[in-house]
C-alpha positions as CSV (number, residue, x, y, z in Angstrom):
1,X,-8.8,21.9,-41.5
2,X,-8.4,18.1,-42.3
3,X,-6.6,15.8,-40.1
4,X,-3.6,13.8,-41.5
5,X,-5.3,10.6,-40.9
6,X,-8.1,11.6,-43.4
7,X,-5.6,12.1,-46.0
8,X,-5.3,9.6,-49.1
9,X,-2.0,7.9,-49.4
10,X,0.2,9.1,-52.2
11,X,-0.1,6.7,-55.2
12,X,2.9,5.7,-57.2
13,X,2.9,5.9,-61.0
14,X,3.0,2.7,-62.8
15,X,6.5,3.5,-64.1
16,X,7.8,3.5,-60.6
17,X,7.0,-0.1,-60.2
18,X,9.8,-2.5,-61.0
19,X,9.2,-5.5,-62.7
20,X,11.6,-7.9,-60.9
21,X,10.0,-7.0,-57.5
22,X,6.6,-8.1,-58.9
23,X,8.1,-11.4,-59.7
24,X,9.7,-11.9,-56.4
25,X,6.8,-11.0,-54.6
26,X,4.5,-13.5,-56.7
27,X,7.1,-16.4,-56.1
28,X,7.3,-15.6,-52.5
29,X,3.6,-15.8,-51.9
30,X,3.2,-18.8,-54.0
31,X,5.6,-20.6,-51.9
32,X,3.7,-19.3,-48.7
33,X,0.4,-20.6,-50.1
34,X,2.0,-24.1,-51.1
35,X,3.0,-24.3,-47.5
36,X,-0.5,-24.1,-46.4
37,X,-1.7,-26.9,-48.6
38,X,-3.0,-30.0,-46.8
39,X,-1.2,-32.9,-48.8
40,X,-2.9,-36.2,-48.7
41,X,-1.1,-39.2,-47.1
42,X,-0.2,-42.5,-49.1
43,X,-3.1,-44.2,-48.1
44,X,-5.6,-41.3,-49.2
45,X,-3.7,-40.9,-52.4
46,X,-4.1,-44.7,-53.2
47,X,-7.8,-45.1,-52.3
48,X,-8.9,-41.9,-54.1
49,X,-6.8,-42.8,-57.3
50,X,-8.8,-46.3,-57.3
51,X,-12.0,-44.5,-56.8
52,X,-11.3,-42.3,-59.6
53,X,-10.4,-45.2,-61.9
54,X,-13.3,-47.1,-61.1
55,X,-15.5,-44.2,-61.8
56,X,-14.1,-43.4,-65.0
57,X,-14.1,-47.1,-66.1
58,X,-18.0,-47.3,-65.1
59,X,-18.7,-43.9,-67.2
60,X,-16.8,-45.2,-70.2
61,X,-18.7,-48.5,-70.1
62,X,-22.0,-46.6,-69.9
63,X,-21.2,-44.3,-72.8
64,X,-19.9,-47.2,-75.0
65,X,-23.2,-49.2,-74.1
66,X,-25.3,-46.3,-75.1
67,X,-23.3,-45.6,-78.2
68,X,-23.6,-49.3,-79.4
69,X,-27.5,-49.4,-78.6
70,X,-28.0,-46.2,-80.8
71,X,-25.7,-48.0,-83.5
72,X,-27.7,-51.0,-83.2
73,X,-31.0,-49.1,-83.4
74,X,-30.0,-47.1,-86.4
75,X,-28.8,-50.3,-88.2
76,X,-32.4,-51.8,-87.6
77,X,-34.2,-48.5,-88.9
78,X,-31.8,-47.8,-92.0
79,X,-31.5,-51.3,-93.4
C-alpha cells in the first residue's frame, strides 16, 4: 500500500482553466516583477545616454570613412 504523500496530484483538464484568470495572474506577476527593477537615477540616465550617443557617433563615423575609402578605391580601379 502506498502512502498518500507519494500520490501524484490530480491534474486539471485544459478546459477547466479559465482564460481571464490567466490574464489576471500574468498582469499581477508582471507588476510584481516591475517592482523589483532597479531604475537608474537622473545622473546615471544622463551619463549613460551621453556614452551611447558618443559611441554611436564614433561607429557611424568609422563606417562612413570605410565606405568612402572603398568608394574612392573602386573609382581609382574602375576608371
